[in-house]
Each structure stands twice: as structure tokens, then as C-alpha cells.
C-alpha positions in Angstrom: -26.5 -11.0 5.3 -23.4 -13.0 3.2 -24.0 -12.7 -0.4 -20.8 -13.8 -2.2 -20.1 -15.3 -5.6 -16.9 -16.9 -4.4 -16.4 -19.4 -1.8 -15.7 -17.9 1.6 -13.0 -19.5 4.1 -14.2 -21.0 7.3 -14.3 -18.4 10.2 -14.4 -15.2 7.8 -17.5 -13.4 7.4 -18.0 -12.0 3.9 -20.5 -9.7 2.0 -20.3 -8.8 -1.5 -18.1 -10.2 -4.4 -16.2 -9.0 -7.5 -19.6 -8.7 -9.5 -21.5 -6.1 -7.8 -21.4 -3.0 -5.5 -22.5 -2.9 -1.7 -25.4 -0.5 -0.5 -24.5 1.9 2.3 -27.0 0.2 4.6 -25.3 -3.3 3.8 -21.8 -1.7 5.1 -23.2 -0.5 7.8 -25.1 -3.4 9.1 -22.2 -5.9 8.1 -19.8 -3.4 10.2 -22.7 -3.5 13.1 -23.1 -7.3 13.0 -19.7 -8.1 13.1 -18.5 -5.9 15.9 -21.7 -6.7 17.7 -20.8 -10.4 18.1 -16.8 -9.8 18.7 -16.9 -9.4 22.5 -15.7 -6.0 22.8 -17.7 -4.4 25.8 -15.4 -2.5 27.8 -12.3 -3.1 25.9 -10.0 -0.3 24.5 -9.8 -0.7 20.7 -7.4 0.9 18.5 -8.6 1.1 14.6 -5.9 1.4 12.3 -7.0 3.1 8.9 -5.4 4.0 5.6 -4.4 7.3 5.0 -5.9 9.6 2.0 -3.4 7.9 -0.9 -5.9 4.8 -0.4 -9.2 4.8 -2.2 -12.0 3.5 0.0 -15.2 5.2 1.4 -13.4 6.3 4.8 -16.0 8.5 6.2 -18.8 5.9 5.9 -16.4 3.0 7.5 -15.7 5.3 10.3 -19.0 6.5 11.1 -20.2 2.6 11.0 -17.2 1.9 13.4 -18.1 4.6 15.7 -21.7 3.7 15.9 -20.9 0.2 16.6 -18.3 0.8 19.2 -19.3 4.1 20.9 -21.0 3.4 24.3 -19.5 -0.4 24.2 -15.9 0.2 24.7 -13.7 1.9 27.1 -11.4 3.7 25.0 -11.8 4.1 21.0 -8.7 5.8 19.1 -7.8 5.6 15.3 -4.7 5.8 14.5 -3.6 6.5 10.6 -1.1 4.0 9.4 1.2 6.1 7.5 4.2 4.0 7.4 6.6 6.8 6.1 4.2 8.9 4.5 3.7 12.5 5.5 1.3 13.4 8.5 -2.0 14.2 7.6 -3.3 17.8 8.5 -6.4 18.4 10.7 -7.9 19.5 7.7 -6.9 16.6 5.8 -8.0 13.9 8.7 -11.3 15.9 9.0 -11.9 15.1 5.1 -10.6 11.6 5.5 -12.7 10.6 8.3 -16.0 12.5 7.6 -15.9 15.4 10.3 -15.7 19.1 10.2 -12.0 20.3 10.8 -11.5 21.3 14.8 -15.2 19.5 15.5 -13.9 15.5 16.0 -15.5 15.1 19.4 -19.1 16.9 17.9 -19.1 14.2 14.9 -17.4 11.3 17.1 -17.7 11.7 20.6 -14.9 10.0 22.9 -13.1 9.0 19.8 -9.5 10.3 19.5 -7.5 10.2 16.2 -4.0 10.1 15.9 -1.2 10.2 13.2 1.5 7.3 13.4 4.4 9.6 14.2 7.1 7.3 12.5 9.7 10.2 12.9 9.4 9.9 16.7 11.1 7.6 18.6 9.2 8.0 21.8 6.0 6.6 19.9 7.0 3.1 19.7 7.0 0.2 22.2 9.5 -2.7 21.4 7.5 -6.2 21.3 10.3 -8.6 20.5 13.5 -9.3 18.1 13.2 -11.5 14.8 16.7 -13.4 14.9 18.9 -13.3 11.6 18.3 -17.1 11.1 14.7 -17.0 11.3 14.7 -13.9 8.9 17.1 -16.2 6.5 14.3 -18.8 6.8 11.2 -16.4 6.1 13.3 -14.7 3.2 14.1 -17.9 1.5 17.9 -17.0 2.2 17.9 -13.6 0.6 18.6 -11.7 3.8 20.4 -12.6 6.9 19.9 -9.8 9.3 17.9 -9.6 12.7 15.5 -6.9 13.4 14.0 -5.3 16.4 10.1 -5.4 16.3 9.0 -2.0 17.1 5.2 -0.8 16.9 3.3 2.5 17.6 2.8 2.1 21.3 -1.2 2.9 20.9 -1.5 -0.3 19.6 0.2 -2.2 22.7 -1.9 0.3 24.9 -5.3 -0.7 23.6 -6.8 -4.5 24.2 -7.8 -4.9 20.7 -6.4 -3.8 17.3 -9.1 -3.2 14.4 -7.5 -3.1 11.2 -10.0 -1.1 8.5 -8.7 -0.9 5.2 -8.8 -1.8 1.9 -7.0 -4.6 0.0 -4.9 -4.0 -3.7 -2.5 -5.5 -5.4 1.3 -4.3 -4.0 4.4 -4.0 -5.4 6.4 -5.1 -2.0 4.3 -7.6 -0.4 1.9 -8.9 -3.1 -1.5 -7.8 -1.8 -1.8 -4.9 0.7 -4.1 -5.2 4.0 -4.2 -7.3 6.9 -1.3 -7.1 9.0 0.5 -4.9 6.5 -1.4 -2.0 8.4 1.1 -3.2 11.5 4.1 -3.7 9.4 4.9 -1.4 8.3 1.5 0.6 8.6 2.5 1.7 12.2 5.9 0.1 12.7 9.6 1.2 13.3 12.1 1.8 10.4 13.8 -1.4 11.3 10.7 -3.6 9.6 9.8 -0.7 6.8 13.2 -1.1 5.6 13.6 -4.7 6.0 10.2 -5.6 4.4 10.8 -3.0 1.7 14.3 -4.1 0.8 13.2 -7.9 0.8 10.6 -6.9 -2.0 12.9 -5.1 -3.9 15.2 -8.2 -3.9 12.4 -10.3 -5.4 11.4 -7.4 -7.7 8.2 -5.4 -7.9 7.5 -7.1 -11.2 7.7 -10.7 -9.6 5.7 -9.9 -6.4 2.9 -7.6 -7.2 -0.2 -9.1 -7.6 0.9 -12.4 -6.3 -1.7 -14.2 -4.0 -1.0 -16.3 -0.7 2.2 -16.0 1.6 5.0 -14.3 -0.2 8.3 -14.1 1.7 7.4 -10.5 2.3 4.1 -11.4 3.9 5.7 -14.1 5.7 7.8 -11.5 7.6 5.0 -9.4 8.3 3.0 -12.2 9.6 5.8 -13.1 11.9 6.3 -9.5 13.5 2.7 -9.3 14.0 2.6 -12.3 16.0 4.5 -10.7 18.7 2.3 -8.0 19.0 0.0 -8.2 22.4 -3.8 -8.1 22.3 -6.6 -9.2 20.1 -6.4 -8.6 16.4 -9.4 -8.3 14.4 -10.0 -6.8 10.6 -12.5 -5.2 8.4 -11.2 -5.6 4.8 -12.5 -4.2 1.9 -12.3 -4.2 -1.9 -13.0 -1.0 -3.6 -14.6 -0.7 -7.2 -11.8 0.3 -9.6 -12.2 4.3 -9.7 -14.7 4.9 -7.3 -15.3 4.7 -3.5 -17.8 2.0 -3.8 -17.0 -1.2 -2.2 -17.5 -4.6 -3.9 -16.8 -6.6 -0.9 -16.3 -6.7 2.9 -14.9 -9.4 5.0 -14.4 -9.8 8.6 -12.1 -12.1 10.9 -8.3 -12.2 12.2 -6.4 -10.0 10.0 -4.7 -13.4 8.3 -8.0 -14.8 7.4 -9.6 -11.7 6.4 -7.1 -10.4 4.2 -6.9 -13.7 2.4 -10.5 -13.7 1.7 -10.3 -9.8 0.4 -7.3 -10.8 -1.7 -9.2 -13.1 -3.5 -11.9 -10.7 -4.6 -9.0 -8.1 -5.2 -7.4 -10.6 -7.8 -10.6 -10.6 -9.7 -11.4 -6.8 -9.8 -8.0 -5.0 -9.7 -6.2 -7.0 -12.1 -6.6 -6.3 -15.5 -5.2 -8.3 -18.4 -3.6 -7.6 -22.0 -3.1 -10.1 -24.7 0.3 -8.6 -25.8 2.6 -5.5 -24.5 2.7 -2.3 -25.6 5.4 0.0 -26.6 3.9 3.1 -24.6 1.9 3.8 -21.5 0.5 7.0 -20.1 -0.1 6.9 -16.3 -2.3 9.6 -15.3 -1.6 10.1 -11.5 -4.6 11.3 -9.5 -4.3 13.9 -7.0 -4.2 11.4 -3.9 -0.6 11.2 -4.6 1.4 14.1 -3.8 4.7 13.4 -4.7 7.0 10.8 -6.3 7.2 8.3 -3.3 3.5 7.8 -3.5 2.9 8.5 -7.4 5.3 5.8 -8.3 2.6 3.3 -8.0 1.4 4.6 -11.4 4.8 2.6 -12.8 4.5 -0.4 -10.5 1.0 -1.3 -11.8 1.8 -0.8 -15.5 5.6 -2.3 -15.6 4.7 -6.0 -16.4 2.7 -4.9 -19.6 5.7 -3.0 -21.2 7.6 -4.4 -24.0 11.4 -4.5 -23.7 12.5 -1.0 -24.7 9.2 0.8 -24.0 8.2 3.7 -22.0 6.2 4.5 -19.4 5.2 8.3 -18.9 4.1 9.4 -15.3 1.4 12.3 -16.0 1.2 14.5 -12.8 1.3 18.3 -13.4 0.7 18.5 -9.5 3.4 16.5 -8.2 6.7 18.8 -7.5 8.3 16.9 -4.9 10.4 13.6 -5.3 9.7 12.3 -1.7 8.8 14.5 1.1 9.9 12.3 3.8 12.6 10.8 2.3 14.9 13.6 1.2 17.7 10.9 0.6 16.2 9.6 -2.9 17.7 12.9 -4.5 20.9 12.1 -3.5 20.5 8.4 -4.3 18.6 8.6 -7.7 16.5 5.7 -9.1 18.4 2.6 -10.2 17.6 -0.8 -11.0 18.4 -3.4 -8.3 21.6 -5.0 -9.6 23.0 -1.2 -9.5 22.7 -1.3 -5.5 23.1 -5.2 -4.9 26.6 -4.9 -6.6 27.8 -2.0 -5.1 26.5 -3.0 -1.7 29.5 -1.4 0.2 28.4 2.0 -1.1 25.0 1.9 -0.6 24.2 -0.3 2.9 24.1 2.4 5.0 21.0 4.1 3.3 18.0 3.4 4.4 16.7 0.3 2.5 13.3 1.4 2.4 14.6 4.4 0.0 16.6 2.1 -2.1 13.6 -0.1 -2.4 11.7 3.1 -3.6 14.3 3.6 -5.9 14.4 0.2 -7.8 10.5 -0.2 -7.9 10.3 3.1 -9.9 13.3 2.1 -11.9 12.1 -1.1 -13.0 13.9 -4.3 -14.1 17.5 -4.0 -15.3 21.2 -5.0 -15.1 24.4 -3.3 -14.0 27.8 -4.4 -14.2 31.0 -2.3 -13.8 31.9 -2.4 -17.1 28.9 -1.8 -19.1 27.2 0.2 -16.1 23.4 0.2 -15.9 20.8 -1.1 -18.6 17.5 -0.7 -17.8 14.5 -2.8 -19.4 12.3 0.4 -20.0 12.3 4.2 -20.1 10.7 6.0 -17.1 9.6 9.5 -18.0 8.1 12.0 -15.6 6.1 14.7 -17.0 5.4 16.6 -13.5 6.0 19.5 -11.9 9.3 18.4 -10.7 12.0 20.5 -12.5 13.9 18.8 -15.5 17.2 19.5 -14.1 16.4 17.5 -11.1 14.5 14.7 -12.9 17.5 14.0 -15.0 19.8 14.1 -11.9 17.6 11.3 -10.4 18.1 9.0 -13.4 14.7 9.5 -14.9 13.8 10.9 -18.3 11.7 14.5 -18.4 8.9 15.4 -20.6 7.2 18.7 -20.3 3.5 18.2 -19.1 2.3 21.0 -21.1 3.1 18.8 -24.3 0.9 15.7 -23.4 -2.3 15.4 -24.8 -3.9 12.3 -22.8 -6.8 12.0 -25.6 -4.2 12.1 -28.3 -2.0 9.6 -26.9 -5.2 7.4 -26.4 -5.7 7.2 -30.4 -2.2 5.6 -30.7 -2.5 1.8 -31.0 0.7 1.3 -29.4 -0.1 3.4 -26.3 -2.0 2.4 -23.1 -3.4 5.4 -21.4 -4.2 4.5 -17.6 -6.8 6.6 -16.1 -6.8 7.0 -11.9 -3.4 4.9 -12.0 -1.7 3.5 -9.3 -4.3 0.8 -7.8 -5.5 -1.4 -10.7 -2.7 -3.8 -11.9 -1.9 -4.4 -15.6 -0.5 -7.7 -16.5 0.1 -10.0 -19.5 -2.6 -13.1 -20.4 -1.0 -15.8 -20.1 -1.4 -18.3 -23.0 -4.8 -20.1 -22.7 -6.0 -18.0 -20.0 -9.8 -16.4 -20.9 
């Protein structure tokens, strides 16, 4: 079954690799074979899946998992790992998982589907505490702050957690996937805020696309080790710009994630020989506010020349952050703006501060000179001009943007379907 062009770590089942695309029957057979060998008879299984802001053939995966587990397990629950994204409606869930709205039982008998209710305190179970000393150790001394580890109680109320989601370069942790579906995917705000602020302290530009165990990944893995029950993962690598899969891996979450990240590094990172003066990121509809659509900036920041500009083109986006209204109060600023005025900002949610720094990008701040940002960030969206400027970003009327004309400018990089592929500068001597 395994056909791959990259070495596969011991204990990891893998199909596919960076150079091909898997057929539907191969995907179904891989899911069936791996779950058949996983000794799940009579167990209750909670399946963690992404929301609609991640590209992957979720209806196919949901169907294959249900087919492999229905009748074998005592209970099957799909939990959407929202983090702090907006809850998915019944219509959105149906489209996401491949059933008719209101007819879940007809398509997937005996399967429940839940949003991660991150806003509801009763949705959580506490599984431990990570002490301040340990967090200082994991964060390389950047944070000295204890954290309660809370997880959606659906996870602890099932015998097995099965993570099923894609792996991409990620602005907070290096590469997404694996235990990240637990923390911050279905966790309480403590770990969401702590992990995202740690990523912001490192900075998105430095951590994004970093393979291996970053400090944020180490923190996530530490929290995951406290979650009771057995954990498994079906990780996947999506072909850029499609719903097709290059590869799938299966093992415990850490091992399956690491193998998938190796493939993602070969398929989701694009290299340029020189920096560009301007980037036009075309933000797709799967991102419906700036909180999610900001990925169109994260993934291109490394290739923009000092003093350059990133334009996020998204006429469909009309909200800054649907579930994080404080962003409009905070605005968008570089890391040092917050760090050097910590008494002023420490009581805001650190995840909100982190998002602010990630979209503003690299820069400096001091009391005498104020804020100096490396690049200009311009929104060509449905967010009104007065609000755009009030949150410390530049404004461009989206009606004035002609992507085809911009693409003809040799100093401009136009990125279609922006937000998943990472752009980097090629290192000297690298082919």
C-alpha cells in the first residue's frame, strides 16, 4: 500500500509523497486498513477535524472514517476543532462533511457532530497544570507563566481521540497538524493565548515553516501528554490549490505529524531568488474575516523587501474579527509595540495580541520614535476605510485592483488562493 518517495519513520504508515496525487480508492483503502489494525472494537472514538478554513477533501475523509468505524466502535463523535473560530452552522457542517443539512443520521448513522464550544466554560474538562518553571523551560525562557490545561470534555469522555486533518506551514507553531488539533484546536483559552503569544514573541516570520519541535510545538505536546486515553492521527498533505491529497500518514499524533510535515515542506513552500517590492494576495472565500484571512500576509511576509507592501485583496471580507472584537480596540502593531508597553496590554487576551503582531509583521517601537514597521500592510476588502485606518492598516478600494494588470508588473507577486502556501527566499547555493 505505501508508495512514497521520501523515507518513512519507523512506526508510521504512509501513502503518497510530494510528487503524486492519491486516488479516491487509495485513500479509502489506506483509512480502512490503518483503522482496521488499530484495535478499536467496542471503544468510543472522538474524531477531531478542521473547520472550513483548511483545504482538504473532508467529505471523502469523513465517509472513509465512518465506513471503517461504524458498527465496530461503541460511540463515534466528530468534533470540529475551531480553536476560537466562529461556530459552523448546520448548513456549513453538512457541506463540510458531505451530508444533506438536517439528514446527518441518514448519511452517517450513529455519528454525532459537534462544534468545539470554546465560548462555553461547561464544555471543558481540566486535565492538568503546566507550572511556570516548566513553561520557562519549554519556551526557552521567553515565558514564566503557569497554565491550566483544559480540553473539550468530549475528548476525555471517549476512549480514543482520532485526529484527521491537513498539515501546512503555520505562523504560530511552524507546521500545523498533529497535537495542534488538541491545543489550541479544542482547548481552553489559557493554552490558546499562551501558545499564540509565544509564537508572537518568536515572530511569525521566524517560526513559520520551521520543521521539527519549535518551542510552541513543545508546549502543545506537553499539554497533549496530559490528555487521557489513546491518541491516533490521520495526517494529510493537500495538493496546493486543490482538494486532492499528495500524501497521508497514520500513527500517534507526533509521529504522523512529523512525517506529513516533511512532505508539506516540499509541496507548500515556494522559493524566490530575490525579494519583491509588492505582493497582491488574493484571499479565497474560505476565509470570511481578517482573523482568518490574515494568512494571506503571514505566508508572504518573508519575501517582501524592506519598505515593500502587501495588499490583501478580499472584497468579500467585511469583518475584522467576528469572534475577537477587541482587535478593533487594539489595532495592528508589531511585537515590540506590546512588549515595551506591557502594563498597558497585559490584560488583553494574548491570542488577540498575537494575531495583531502576525498581521502587522516585523517592526520596532520605542517611546521617542514610535512604531516603525518593515512593510506596509494594505487591505483591499469590504472593511470600511475609516475602520481600516483606525486599526493601523492602509486602505485600498478593491474596485481599483485589477489582478491581471498587477501580475504584469515585474515588481509585483500576485498570489492566487493565498493563505496556505508559504513563500520564502532561496538560501544562497540552494537549488
